[in-house]
BAFI-854622 format. One record per residue (C-alpha): residue number from 0; residue in one letter; z, x, y. Coordinates in steps of 0.001 Angstrom, whole numbers, plus 524288, in hexadecimal, padded with zeros to 5 digits. Layout:
N
NODE kolti dodo     z     x     y
NODE   NUM    A     Z     X     Y
...
END
This chain:
618
NODE kolti dodo     z     x     y
NODE     0    M BC96F 1B989 98960
NODE     1    K BC180 1AF8E 99111
NODE     2    Y BC62C 1ABC5 99EB4
NODE     3    Y BC55F 19E42 9A4D6
NODE     4    D BC85B 19B15 9B2FA
NODE     5    V BCEAF 18E2E 9AF09
NODE     6    A BD3C4 189C4 9A1D2
NODE     7    V BD5F5 17B1A 9A068
NODE     8    V BDF02 176F6 9955E
NODE     9    G BDC1F 16926 990C1
NODE    10    A BCF5E 16182 991A3
NODE    11    G BD41B 153F5 99522
NODE    12    H BD047 14D7D 9A1E8
NODE    13    A BD7C5 1576A 9AA1E
NODE    14    G BD279 16319 9A2B9
NODE    15    C BC457 15EB7 9A3AC
NODE    16    E BC4EB 15CF1 9B279
NODE    17    A BCC58 169D4 9B3F0
NODE    18    A BC1BF 1712C 9AC8B
NODE    19    F BB6CD 16AA5 9B44A
NODE    20    A BBD4E 16D53 9C178
NODE    21    A BC006 17B9F 9BE98
NODE    22    A BB22A 17D89 9B97F
NODE    23    R BAC46 1773E 9C5AF
NODE    24    L BB310 181CC 9CD91
NODE    25    G BAC9B 18C37 9C546
NODE    26    A BB847 18FB6 9BCCF
NODE    27    K BB62F 1937C 9AEA2
NODE    28    V BBDDD 1892D 9A725
NODE    29    L BC333 18816 99956
NODE    30    L BC73C 17A70 99504
NODE    31    I BD047 17A98 98926
NODE    32    T BD294 16E69 980FB
NODE    33    F BD88C 16AE5 973D1
NODE    34    N BCC83 1633B 96FB6
NODE    35    M BBED5 1642D 97567
NODE    36    D BBC06 15653 970BF
NODE    37    H BC762 150C8 9788B
NODE    38    I BC343 155B3 985EF
NODE    39    A BC5CD 14B2F 99052
NODE    40    Q BCBCA 1427B 985F9
NODE    41    M BCFE3 134F9 98A94
NODE    42    S BDC1C 134F3 98247
NODE    43    C BE14B 12897 988B0
NODE    44    N BD9AD 11E53 99048
NODE    45    P BCAC4 11FDB 98F2B
NODE    46    A BC8B6 11DA3 99DC0
NODE    47    I BC74D 12555 9AA55
NODE    48    G BCC42 12077 9B777
NODE    49    G BD4C4 11515 9BB72
NODE    50    I BDE69 112DD 9C686
NODE    51    A BDEE7 11F85 9CE98
NODE    52    K BD942 126AF 9C2C8
NODE    53    G BCB93 12209 9C642
NODE    54    Q BCD5E 127D8 9D3CF
NODE    55    V BD0FF 134CD 9CD73
NODE    56    V BC497 134B1 9C526
NODE    57    R BBC70 13281 9D16C
NODE    58    E BC399 13DEB 9D7CF
NODE    59    I BC118 146B5 9CC18
NODE    60    D BB2B3 14331 9CD35
NODE    61    A BB297 14630 9DBCF
NODE    62    L BB8D9 15361 9D8D5
NODE    63    G BADEE 156B9 9CF54
NODE    64    G BB536 15322 9C2C6
NODE    65    A BAFF9 14D4D 9B63E
NODE    66    M BB86C 1417D 9B2B9
NODE    67    G BB0CF 1376C 9BA85
NODE    68    M BA386 13BD5 9B57F
NODE    69    V BA7C1 13C46 9A73E
NODE    70    S BAE38 12EF1 9A8C0
NODE    71    E BA125 12985 9AD47
NODE    72    A B9A8C 12EF7 9A12C
NODE    73    A BA4D8 12937 99817
NODE    74    A BA795 11C31 99EEB
NODE    75    I BA752 10FD3 996A8
NODE    76    Q BAD74 10707 9A10A
NODE    77    F BAFE1 1086A 9AFAD
NODE    78    R BB8B0 10074 9B887
NODE    79    M BBD41 101B5 9C691
NODE    80    L BCBA1 0FE05 9C643
NODE    81    N BD253 0F6CC 9D188
NODE    82    R BC5A4 0F109 9D6DB
NODE    83    T BCD46 0E566 9DC44
NODE    84    K BD575 0EEA8 9E4A1
NODE    85    G BD1C4 0F7EE 9EF8F
NODE    86    P BC933 10419 9EDD3
NODE    87    A BD531 10CF4 9EEAC
NODE    88    V BD8E1 10957 9E0C1
NODE    89    W BCB92 10735 9DA7E
NODE    90    S BCBBC 10FD2 9CE72
NODE    91    P BC063 112A8 9C535
NODE    92    R BC2F0 112F8 9B68D
NODE    93    A BB990 115EC 9AB75
NODE    94    Q BBBDF 112B8 99D3A
NODE    95    C BB609 11E5A 99621
NODE    96    D BB097 12198 988E0
NODE    97    K BBAA6 12BE6 9854B
NODE    98    A BB173 1332C 97C1F
NODE    99    A BA699 13379 9865C
NODE   100    Y BB02C 137EB 990D7
NODE   101    R BB591 142B2 98847
NODE   102    G BA806 14709 98412
NODE   103    G BA2AE 1469C 991E4
NODE   104    M BAD8E 14F0B 99767
NODE   105    K BAC6E 158D3 98C2F
NODE   106    F B9DBB 159B5 98E00
NODE   107    L B9F61 15BEE 99C9A
NODE   108    L BA997 16697 99A96
NODE   109    E BA146 16D88 9907E
NODE   110    N B95B0 16DCF 999C4
NODE   111    T B9CF3 171CA 9A624
NODE   112    P B9AE9 1800C 9AA25
NODE   113    N BA732 188A9 9AA63
NODE   114    I BAEB8 18063 9A05E
NODE   115    D BB1C2 18515 9929D
NODE   116    I BB949 17C59 98923
NODE   117    L BC233 18110 97E43
NODE   118    Q BC89F 178F5 9739B
NODE   119    S BD5FA 17F4B 97233
NODE   120    E BE472 17E0A 97577
NODE   121    V BEB64 185C6 98019
NODE   122    T BF8E0 18A2B 97BAF
NODE   123    S BFDB0 193B5 98629
NODE   124    F BFA9E 19B24 99297
NODE   125    M BF756 1A952 99571
NODE   126    V BFF9B 1ADF1 9A0E1
NODE   127    E BFE12 1BABD 9A85B
NODE   128    N C0485 1BEB8 9B524
NODE   129    D C0AFE 1B163 9B640
NODE   130    T BFDB6 1AA86 9B5DA
NODE   131    I BF6FA 1A2B3 9AB2C
NODE   132    C BEB48 1AACB 9A70A
NODE   133    G BE6FC 1A3B9 99AD2
NODE   134    L BE91A 19A6A 98F7E
NODE   135    V BEBD7 19C5C 98111
NODE   136    T BE6B4 192B5 976E4
NODE   137    H BEBA4 18F18 9696C
NODE   138    L BE080 19703 96366
NODE   139    G BE48B 1A33D 96AB2
NODE   140    D BDA69 1A2E4 9758F
NODE   141    H BDED4 1A9A7 98206
NODE   142    I BD772 1A391 98D78
NODE   143    R BD893 1AA56 99A9D
NODE   144    T BD78B 1A189 9A677
NODE   145    G BD9CC 1A153 9B512
NODE   146    A BDFA1 193B1 9B554
NODE   147    V BE451 18979 9AB9D
NODE   148    V BE364 17AA7 9ACBA
NODE   149    L BEC1D 1732B 9A33E
NODE   150    T BE78B 16544 9A04D
NODE   151    T BEEF9 162A6 993C5
NODE   152    G BEFEB 153C6 994A9
NODE   153    T BF9C1 14E82 98AE1
NODE   154    S BF80C 159FF 98185
NODE   155    L C02FE 16271 98717
NODE   156    N C0D70 1619C 97C78
NODE   157    G C089E 153CF 9799B
NODE   158    T C0F5C 14A90 97012
NODE   159    L C0921 13E04 96AF3
NODE   160    H C1209 13259 9681C
NODE   161    Y C0E8B 12761 95EAB
NODE   162    G C1B23 11FAA 95E36
NODE   163    L C2613 128AD 959BE
NODE   164    N C1C70 13210 95379
NODE   165    H C17E4 13D33 95C0C
NODE   166    Y C0E5E 14889 95A74
NODE   167    P C09C0 153FD 962CC
NODE   168    G BFCBA 15143 9697C
NODE   169    G BF5B0 1517F 97667
NODE   170    R BEFFE 14401 9739E
NODE   171    A BEBCE 13D3A 96726
NODE   172    G BE2AC 1469D 9602D
NODE   173    D BE5F2 15291 96877
NODE   174    Q BF054 15CEF 96718
NODE   175    A BFB8B 15FF4 97046
NODE   176    S BFC3F 16C5C 97866
NODE   177    C C0A1B 170DD 97588
NODE   178    E C08E8 17FA4 9770C
NODE   179    L C02F4 17E31 98495
NODE   180    S C0E62 175BC 988CC
NODE   181    T C17CC 1803F 9841B
NODE   182    A C1001 18AB2 98B44
NODE   183    L C1075 18320 9980F
NODE   184    H C1F2B 181F4 9976B
NODE   185    E C233A 18ED1 9913C
NODE   186    Q C1860 197FF 99575
NODE   187    L C15B0 192CD 9A330
NODE   188    G C22F0 18CA0 9A627
NODE   189    I C1D1C 17F7E 9A9FD
NODE   190    E C25EB 1737D 9A935
NODE   191    L C20A2 168C3 9A069
NODE   192    G C23A0 15A3C 99FCD
NODE   193    R C207D 14F80 99617
NODE   194    L C1848 14338 99823
NODE   195    K C1320 1385D 98F7F
NODE   196    T C06F2 12FFE 98EE5
NODE   197    G C0053 1279A 984A4
NODE   198    T BF42E 1207A 98054
NODE   199    P BF0F6 11319 97A39
NODE   200    P BEAFF 11072 96CD9
NODE   201    R BDC58 10FE9 96A95
NODE   202    I BD6D9 103C8 963D4
NODE   203    L BCAB0 1023A 95B7E
NODE   204    A BC139 0F8FB 96259
NODE   205    K BBCA7 0F24E 955E5
NODE   206    T BCA8A 0ED43 953AD
NODE   207    I BCC29 0E748 96150
NODE   208    D BC9EA 0D8CF 96418
NODE   209    F BC36B 0DA2E 97164
NODE   210    S BC12B 0CB77 9729C
NODE   211    S BCF76 0C941 9763C
NODE   212    L BCF81 0D3C0 980D3
NODE   213    E BCBAF 0D316 98F2C
NODE   214    L BBF42 0DA8F 99238
NODE   215    Q BBF6A 0E49F 99D34
NODE   216    P BB145 0E89F 99FB8
NODE   217    S BAC5A 0F417 9A797
NODE   218    E BA9AD 0F11C 9B5EE
NODE   219    P B9B83 0ED4C 9B87B
NODE   220    Q B9966 0F66B 9C3F9
NODE   221    F B9643 10479 9C0DB
NODE   222    E BA0A3 10DB2 9C5DA
NODE   223    E BA17A 11C59 9C3A7
NODE   224    F BAC32 1267A 9C3F0
NODE   225    S BA3A3 1318F 9C899
NODE   226    F B9E86 13300 9D66F
NODE   227    W B9308 13B63 9D24E
NODE   228    S B850D 13783 9CF7B
NODE   229    K B8036 13832 9C17D
NODE   230    T B7937 14518 9C3F9
NODE   231    L B862D 14BBA 9C72F
NODE   232    R B8D3F 146E9 9BB1E
NODE   233    P B8CD4 14E1C 9AE1A
NODE   234    S B841C 14901 9A349
NODE   235    L B8DE7 144B7 998F4
NODE   236    V B8B89 13FCD 98B51
NODE   237    N B8C7C 130F8 98973
NODE   238    A B8CEF 12EAB 9982A
NODE   239    V B895D 12043 996F3
NODE   240    R B90EF 115AC 99E1E
NODE   241    R B95FE 10B45 994A4
NODE   242    D B9DE3 0FF89 99926
NODE   243    L BA7AD 0FBCA 98E96
NODE   244    P BB23C 0F17E 990D1
NODE   245    C BC0FA 0F2EA 99002
NODE   246    Y BCA26 0E7DC 98BFE
NODE   247    M BD715 0E2D3 99141
NODE   248    L BE275 0DD0E 98995
NODE   249    H BF11D 0DAFF 98AF8
NODE   250    S BFC8C 0DE7B 98257
NODE   251    T C04F6 0D35B 97D17
NODE   252    D C133D 0CFFF 97B0B
NODE   253    E C1162 0D424 96CE9
NODE   254    T C0CDA 0E1A9 97153
NODE   255    A C192C 0E38A 9793C
NODE   256    A C217C 0DE93 96DEE
NODE   257    V C1BC2 0E8F1 964CC
NODE   258    V C1EDF 0F383 96EBE
NODE   259    R C2CFA 0EEFD 9709C
NODE   260    A C2F3A 0EE1D 961F4
NODE   261    N C2A91 0FC1F 96011
NODE   262    I C2EF9 102DF 96C76
NODE   263    D C3871 10B52 9649B
NODE   264    K C2C76 111D8 95E9D
NODE   265    S C2767 11633 96BF0
NODE   266    P C295F 124D2 96E75
NODE   267    M C2B4D 121D0 97CDC
NODE   268    Y C3646 11829 97ACF
NODE   269    S C3CAB 11FAC 96FBA
NODE   270    G C3DC1 12C0C 977DF
NODE   271    V C3401 1343C 97023
NODE   272    I C2B05 135D4 97BF5
NODE   273    K C3140 13D7F 98711
NODE   274    G C257C 13E5F 9901A
NODE   275    I C23BD 13473 99B06
NODE   276    G C17CD 12B94 99AC6
NODE   277    T C0FFF 12606 9A613
NODE   278    R C1581 1197C 9ABBA
NODE   279    Y C07F4 11505 9AFF9
NODE   280    C C0255 11534 9A242
NODE   281    P C0DC3 1111D 999A2
NODE   282    S C0D13 10F3C 98AFF
NODE   283    F C0C33 10131 9864D
NODE   284    E C1A2F 101B8 9812B
NODE   285    D C1E6D 1062C 98EB3
NODE   286    K C17BC 0FA4C 994A5
NODE   287    V C1EDA 0F120 98B59
NODE   288    I C2C5E 0F736 98D18
NODE   289    R C2BC6 0FA5A 99B9A
NODE   290    F C24C6 0EDFC 9A00F
NODE   291    P C2A3E 0E2EE 997A0
NODE   292    Q C2719 0D926 9A269
NODE   293    H C188F 0DA85 99F60
NODE   294    P C14DF 0D1BC 993D3
NODE   295    Y C0820 0D906 99145
NODE   296    H C0061 0E4FB 995B6
NODE   297    L BF1F1 0E6B3 998CA
NODE   298    L BEA52 0EF52 98F5B
NODE   299    F BDC2D 0F40B 98EFD
NODE   300    L BD34D 0F733 98397
NODE   301    E BC9FC 101D3 987FB
NODE   302    P BBECA 107EB 98027
NODE   303    E BC036 11666 97D30
NODE   304    G BB18B 11827 97D98
NODE   305    A BA41B 11285 97B1E
NODE   306    E BA2F4 11873 96D97
NODE   307    T BB08C 1165F 9680F
NODE   308    G BB7A2 10A8F 96298
NODE   309    E BC4CC 10DFE 968A4
NODE   310    Y BCB6D 106B7 973C2
NODE   311    Y BD68E 10BAC 97C2B
NODE   312    L BE1C0 101DF 97E41
NODE   313    N BE535 104D1 98C67
NODE   314    G BF335 10173 99022
NODE   315    F BF85C 10277 98234
NODE   316    S BFD4A 11076 981F5
NODE   317    S C0828 111F8 977F7
NODE   318    S C106F 11BB0 9706D
NODE   319    L C1507 111CC 96648
NODE   320    P C1211 114B0 957EA
NODE   321    P C04B0 11133 95243
NODE   322    E C0A04 105DA 94A40
NODE   323    V C0FE5 0FFC9 9568D
NODE   324    Q C0339 101BE 95E10
NODE   325    K BFC3E 0F9DC 9538C
NODE   326    L C0623 0EEC6 95500
NODE   327    M C049C 0EEE8 963CE
NODE   328    L BF5E3 0EE3F 962AC
NODE   329    R BF670 0E20F 95A12
NODE   330    T BFCCA 0DAA0 96558
NODE   331    L BF1AE 0DD0E 96F02
NODE   332    P BE648 0D3AA 97168
NODE   333    G BD9FC 0D7FA 96A5D
NODE   334    L BE117 0E2C6 96308
NODE   335    H BE7A6 0DB4E 957EB
NODE   336    D BDF22 0E236 94DDE
NODE   337    A BDC85 0EE88 955C1
NODE   338    V BDCB6 0FBE6 94F53
NODE   339    I BE26B 107A5 9566F
NODE   340    S BD9CF 113BD 9556A
NODE   341    R BE31B 11CA1 95D24
NODE   342    Y BF179 119EA 95EF0
NODE   343    A BF82A 11A61 96C25
NODE   344    Y C01A4 12582 96E73
NODE   345    A C09EE 12BF8 978E5
NODE   346    I C0924 13A60 97C48
NODE   347    E C1308 1436A 982A2
NODE   348    Y C0E8B 1500B 988F3
NODE   349    D C1318 15B0A 991D2
NODE   350    F C0F2C 15C02 9A014
NODE   351    I C11E5 164F4 9ABA3
NODE   352    P C19D9 15DCC 9B614
NODE   353    P C10BE 15F97 9C1D4
NODE   354    Y C1AE4 1648E 9CB92
NODE   355    Q C16E3 171A9 9C575
NODE   356    T C08C3 16F73 9C9D1
NODE   357    E C0212 1707A 9D70B
NODE   358    R BF92E 165DF 9DC51
NODE   359    C BED57 16E1B 9D8B6
NODE   360    L BF2BA 16D18 9CAAA
NODE   361    R BF66F 17B6F 9C9F8
NODE   362    N C0362 17EE5 9C3AE
NODE   363    K C0D28 183B6 9CDC6
NODE   364    R C11E0 18ECA 9C509
NODE   365    W C0530 192DF 9BE55
NODE   366    H BFAB2 192D3 9C8CB
NODE   367    N BEEFE 1933B 9BFA8
NODE   368    L BF3F3 18812 9B732
NODE   369    F BEEFA 17A6C 9BA60
NODE   370    T BF22A 16D77 9B3C7
NODE   371    A BEB9D 16021 9B393
NODE   372    G BED82 152F8 9AD12
NODE   373    Q BF8B3 14E54 9A4AD
NODE   374    I BFEEF 15BC9 9A4BD
NODE   375    N C01F9 158AA 9B312
NODE   376    G C0871 14BBE 9AF9D
NODE   377    T BFD23 1428A 9B288
NODE   378    S BF671 1384C 9AA14
NODE   379    G BE85F 133BF 9A97C
NODE   380    Y BDB0E 139F6 9A763
NODE   381    E BD757 138D0 9B5B8
NODE   382    E BE3BD 13F06 9BB2B
NODE   383    A BE1F1 14A22 9B176
NODE   384    A BD3A3 14C36 9B504
NODE   385    G BD6BD 14C71 9C39C
NODE   386    Q BE127 156B5 9C182
NODE   387    G BD851 15E65 9B879
NODE   388    L BCDE7 15F72 9C2F1
NODE   389    I BD7BF 1647E 9CCF3
NODE   390    A BDE3D 16DDF 9C341
NODE   391    G BD14A 17362 9BE5D
NODE   392    M BCC34 1753C 9CC2B
NODE   393    N BD88C 17C2F 9D084
NODE   394    A BD90E 184AD 9C461
NODE   395    A BCB64 18986 9C7B3
NODE   396    R BCF3A 18B4D 9D5FE
NODE   397    H BDB35 1931A 9D1E4
NODE   398    V BD2D7 19C7D 9C9FC
NODE   399    A BC9E7 19DDE 9D5D6
NODE   400    G BD58C 1A15D 9DE6C
NODE   401    K BD5A4 19476 9E5E0
NODE   402    D BE0E9 18B54 9E910
NODE   403    G BE2EE 17E8B 9E1F3
NODE   404    V BDD83 17229 9E841
NODE   405    F BDEEE 163A3 9E5D6
NODE   406    P BDB5D 156C3 9EC79
NODE   407    G BE641 15093 9F475
NODE   408    R BEC4E 14350 9F1DB
NODE   409    D BE5CD 13E79 9FE51
NODE   410    I BD820 14029 9F893
NODE   411    S BD979 13DCF 9E9F5
NODE   412    Y BE0FD 13791 9DEDB
NODE   413    I BE09C 144CA 9D82B
NODE   414    G BE7F3 14A0A 9E3F7
NODE   415    V BF1D5 13EF7 9E304
NODE   416    M BF430 14293 9D4C5
NODE   417    L BF582 15135 9D771
NODE   418    D BFEE8 14E98 9E291
NODE   419    D C0709 14506 9DA9F
NODE   420    L C0815 14E90 9CF4A
NODE   421    S C0D05 15932 9D858
NODE   422    T C1710 150B8 9DF5D
NODE   423    K C1BBE 14692 9D588
NODE   424    E C24BD 148C9 9CA0C
NODE   425    I C1CA4 14595 9BE03
NODE   426    V C25AE 13EC5 9B463
NODE   427    E C1AF9 1366A 9AE34
NODE   428    P C0C24 137E7 9ACEB
NODE   429    Y C061B 136C0 9BA79
NODE   430    R BFB66 12CC8 9BCC2
NODE   431    L BF308 12A7F 9C8BC
NODE   432    F BF274 11D32 9CF76
NODE   433    T BEC03 11902 9DC1F
NODE   434    S BF9B8 11614 9E13B
NODE   435    R BFD04 124A6 9E0A8
NODE   436    A BF2EF 12785 9EB46
NODE   437    E BF7BF 123ED 9F8D5
NODE   438    Y BE9D0 1259E 9FE0F
NODE   439    R BE312 11E08 9F346
NODE   440    L BDA41 11698 9FCA5
NODE   441    S BD40E 123B3 A000C
NODE   442    L BD42C 1285B 9F1E8
NODE   443    R BCAD3 11E50 9EC45
NODE   444    Q BC30A 12047 9DFE2
NODE   445    E BB5BC 11F0C 9E663
NODE   446    N BB7F8 1292B 9F12C
NODE   447    A BBCF2 13488 9E8E8
NODE   448    D BB0B7 13C5B 9EC00
NODE   449    L BB287 13A78 9FAB4
NODE   450    R BC06B 13F6F 9F936
NODE   451    L BBE58 14AE6 9F012
NODE   452    C BB056 14FD3 9EEB1
NODE   453    R BB085 158CD 9FA86
NODE   454    L BBD85 15E74 9F63B
NODE   455    A BB875 1607A 9E85C
NODE   456    Y BAC57 1675B 9ED81
NODE   457    K BB4CB 17024 9F60D
NODE   458    W BBD15 1739C 9EA22
NODE   459    G BB0D3 17680 9E23C
NODE   460    I BB2C5 16C65 9D78F
NODE   461    L BA812 162F0 9DBF8
NODE   462    P B9A61 16810 9D8FB
NODE   463    Q B906E 16952 9E3F3
NODE   464    E B874F 15EE0 9DE79
NODE   465    K B923D 154D3 9DE0A
NODE   466    F B96D0 15843 9EBA7
NODE   467    A B88F4 156AA 9F0CA
NODE   468    E B883F 14900 9EAEC
NODE   469    Y B958B 145C4 9F09A
NODE   470    E B9121 14A15 9FE2E
NODE   471    Q B85E6 14060 9FDB3
NODE   472    Y B8F8E 13568 9FB56
NODE   473    E B995F 13A5A A0563
NODE   474    T B8EF8 13BFC A0FDE
NODE   475    L B8978 12E5A A0DB4
NODE   476    F B96EE 1281B A0DA4
NODE   477    Y B9B7D 12E12 A1A7D
NODE   478    Q B8E4A 12B67 A20EA
NODE   479    K B8F58 11CF5 A1D7C
NODE   480    L B9DE0 11C7D A20F3
NODE   481    N B9B26 121A7 A2EAA
NODE   482    Y B8F95 11874 A2FFB
NODE   483    C B97F4 10CA5 A2C32
NODE   484    K BA261 1100D A361E
NODE   485    Q B985E 11113 A411A
NODE   486    A B8E38 106AD A3DCB
NODE   487    K B903E 0F927 A43A7
NODE   488    H B9038 0ED0C A3B21
NODE   489    G B91DD 0E0ED A4357
NODE   490    K B9DB0 0E2AB A4C4B
NODE   491    N BA37D 0ED4E A43CC
NODE   492    T B9F7D 0F961 A3C3B
NODE   493    L B9909 0F9BF A2EF4
NODE   494    F BA567 1008D A2A1C
NODE   495    A BAD6C 0F497 A2DE7
NODE   496    A BA39A 0EBB2 A2726
NODE   497    L BA514 0F36D A1A84
NODE   498    R BB376 0EF80 A1A34
NODE   499    E BAF55 0E1B6 A16D9
NODE   500    I BA90F 0E62C A0A20
NODE   501    T BB1E6 0E7CA 9FE56
NODE   502    P BB1D1 0F578 9F86A
NODE   503    G BAAB5 0F533 9EB81
NODE   504    T BA004 0EC15 9F088
NODE   505    A B92A4 0F0C2 9EC2D
NODE   506    V B88E1 0F51E 9F686
NODE   507    H B7F4D 0EA41 9F313
NODE   508    D B8A0D 0E016 9F53E
NODE   509    A B8DB7 0E4FB A02D8
NODE   510    G B81F4 0DF2E A09EA
NODE   511    K B7D80 0E32E A1794
NODE   512    I B8884 0ECD5 A1A0A
NODE   513    A B849A 0F4FB A0E49
NODE   514    E B7673 0F4E2 A12CA
NODE   515    L B7A65 0FA7A A1FFE
NODE   516    L B804A 1065E A1968
NODE   517    Q B7321 10A29 A1372
NODE   518    L B795B 110AE A07B7
NODE   519    P B70EF 11631 9FCCA
NODE   520    D B7009 10D8E 9F0D2
NODE   521    N B75F3 11765 9E791
NODE   522    R B830D 11BB1 9E217
NODE   523    I B8705 12318 9EE6B
NODE   524    G B8343 117C6 9F74B
NODE   525    K B8B93 10E40 9EF6E
NODE   526    R B9730 11785 9EFC5
NODE   527    V B960B 1195A 9FE81
NODE   528    F B95F7 10AA5 A008E
NODE   529    Q BA27B 108D9 9F8B5
NODE   530    E BA921 113FB 9FFEC
NODE   531    L BA566 10E09 A0D13
NODE   532    L BAB14 100DB A0914
NODE   533    I BB823 10714 A058E
NODE   534    A BB850 10FAC A11C0
NODE   535    A BB61E 103B7 A1A48
NODE   536    K BBF6B 0FA80 A1321
NODE   537    Y BCAFE 103DA A1345
NODE   538    D BC82A 10BA1 A1F8A
NODE   539    G BD540 10900 A2608
NODE   540    Y BDD20 10BFE A19D5
NODE   541    L BD58E 11872 A175E
NODE   542    Q BD80B 11D0E A253B
NODE   543    R BE68E 11A8D A2349
NODE   544    E BE669 12290 A16BB
NODE   545    E BDF9E 12DAC A1DF3
NODE   546    V BEB0F 12E63 A275F
NODE   547    E BF4A0 12F56 A1BFA
NODE   548    I BEC31 1398F A154D
NODE   549    S BEC19 141B8 A21C3
NODE   550    R BFAF4 14128 A221D
NODE   551    L BFB92 14584 A13F2
NODE   552    K BF26C 150F3 A16A5
NODE   553    K BFBA1 15615 A212E
NODE   554    L C06D6 15661 A177B
NODE   555    E BFE03 15CB8 A0D4E
NODE   556    E BFA8F 16778 A16FA
NODE   557    T C08E3 16B85 A17FC
NODE   558    M C0A02 17565 A0CF7
NODE   559    I C1686 1792C A05DC
NODE   560    V C16EA 186B4 9FFBB
NODE   561    A C1995 18737 9F11C
NODE   562    D C267B 18E90 9F29A
NODE   563    F C2BBB 1863D 9FDD0
NODE   564    D C3AB5 18624 9FE2D
NODE   565    Y C3EE9 177E9 9FF3F
NODE   566    S C4D49 17BBA A002E
NODE   567    N C4A9C 17FF8 A0E39
NODE   568    V C46B4 1722C A1262
NODE   569    R C532A 16C5F A17D3
NODE   570    G C5598 15DF7 A151C
NODE   571    L C4D84 15CBA A0892
NODE   572    C C54BD 154D0 9FE48
NODE   573    N C5714 15B7C 9F136
NODE   574    E C4E07 1525E 9E9B8
NODE   575    S C42A3 1550D 9F2DF
NODE   576    R C450D 163AE 9F2D4
NODE   577    Q C455A 1641D 9E3F1
NODE   578    K C38AC 15C80 9E2BB
NODE   579    L C31E9 164C8 9ED0B
NODE   580    E C363C 17136 9E637
NODE   581    K C3188 16C32 9D905
NODE   582    I C2430 16715 9DD4A
NODE   583    R C2174 1712A 9E7FF
NODE   584    P C17E4 168DE 9F00D
NODE   585    A C0CC4 1703D 9F686
NODE   586    T C0C6A 167DF A02E8
NODE   587    L C1532 15F34 A0B02
NODE   588    G C0CFA 15371 A071C
NODE   589    Q C0EFB 15654 9F8B6
NODE   590    A C1DA9 157FD 9FAF8
NODE   591    G C1E24 14A67 A00F3
NODE   592    R C18BD 14453 9F480
NODE   593    I C2345 149C9 9EB94
NODE   594    D C2BE7 13EF3 9E62B
NODE   595    G C3944 13F82 9EC9A
NODE   596    V C3505 147A2 9F85E
NODE   597    T C3729 13EF0 A0449
NODE   598    P C2FF4 13E7D A1169
NODE   599    A C3C55 1441D A1781
NODE   600    D C3B71 14FC0 A0E3E
NODE   601    I C2D4B 151CA A120D
NODE   602    G C3129 1516A A2060
NODE   603    L C3B49 15C10 A1E30
NODE   604    L C3191 1641E A1680
NODE   605    Q C2728 16268 A20E9
NODE   606    V C305B 1672A A2BB2
NODE   607    H C345B 172F1 A238C
NODE   608    L C2627 17698 A20AE
NODE   609    K C22D0 175BB A2F2E
NODE   610    K C2E12 17EE8 A326E
NODE   611    L C2973 188A9 A2840
NODE   612    K C1B9F 187CF A2D7D
NODE   613    G C2098 18A46 A3B35
NODE   614    K C2864 1962B A36FA
NODE   615    S C1CAF 19BE2 A2FFD
NODE   616    G C14A0 19A2E A3C42
NODE   617    E C09D2 1929C A3593
END
């Protein structure tokens, strides 16, 4: 019976990053998937990045992950969102060729040392001495492993809904994982919940009247997701940049009228669907019913790839029956004669409410079981990939006898997400936004490497050659930053003069001031210039954030033992005590972010912890 250090179940975006991270730490990894041809499938929107999500992709890249590099290879359009706002909320987004993305990730996995891939279905666990020691597949394979990472996406007991008709499935074209769901609950005693998501229809391009739609071209400047030079990126098939346009349109009064006339056929509104959907990505029928004050809604037609005739109708997710979807489509500009190639549908699936999971994504009951992605109650490819990287890394660390680690919310959006999952009650699919990060001015998309590369190298998940390239950039940036703060420019410093230049201005448009910096005319020099502009422009605000971050770190340094008895803390209200006992925060800072736990409660807890520390003589 072959042994693997880490077994990853599911090869979506979380599973791929989990396998890569564990392998980078030297673990022998088995990645198990239903279908080898659906690895890294973009089952919903064919795009990577977006608001806050783009920041996560940059962070994955800085931590040595693959998503940013594969996105570059598969990109067919790139845009920097929120350009008219400040750098804190600039967010990169790439429209991707879904076939090229899927193929690129599969190729990379197949050629990565320490990773084996198996097309199979996991149905139960092998348990010995109260520890998971292996997995059992539907074909009878018994796979021994030191740690398990579950990245099941929407497959866990999944049900597809097309109007009032429903079928088992993990997504259209893939099966559901029902036996594994049963094993989690009955064999391991893990509590499961139920969530819902959905996807829009796909339209054949040859049936679309593009002349009546508003063109949305790719941005002219060349942006990239990955920080690394071409020599440090994998050679992927079809890695050719192609700029294809998207199109914008609006729904009409007639569209809304079709929805209202057929709302009784919606599984959500008829009570067939029990799972809760994400409020930030509602179905189109939800938009019509919940927001009747809006006469129309913005939609986007986005290409699914450079070598396919399918378009994705972004913003038109629906669970209404196919015949109703056809009627709705006839009411949209440019789509009067459009043909649907894939119908929209809703999907319900099981998840593990994350109060059962530590911030390092280890299960609190089963210490060699890790989870990532939609099984933790999140939504989105990027959120899943970020979790997968952390879960895979910590699974490998667990096998090596090391403690779990994770980036804090003060240095990363991934940390914000991990902290939110461990302190918030997940009653709907969780989605990242820049507004969730209180230190978002420090957590910008362009400085993810400055925030995370040294930490990733310390953890062992950033290869030496990438760290060496990062150090060149870091050294040059801090040299020029110190020079700017000391060098005189007129009556003030060069640093003060940089404040007059708008971030995003090209070096060749900055005139004499740029010449004084004597930056190399290459990729690193251009990046340093942009980082200096932001550092100068927001210097006061960044200093203020540093003070707040220092305060947070003090609270994070006050540890709370796992079996702490909250009944001994006099004055705690019942609601706070119950939530603290359920979530079991690891630090005082984490306790303060639990919904319903007040600053007064934290004060009482802080006093009690100090008394205990004094009694123990620490």
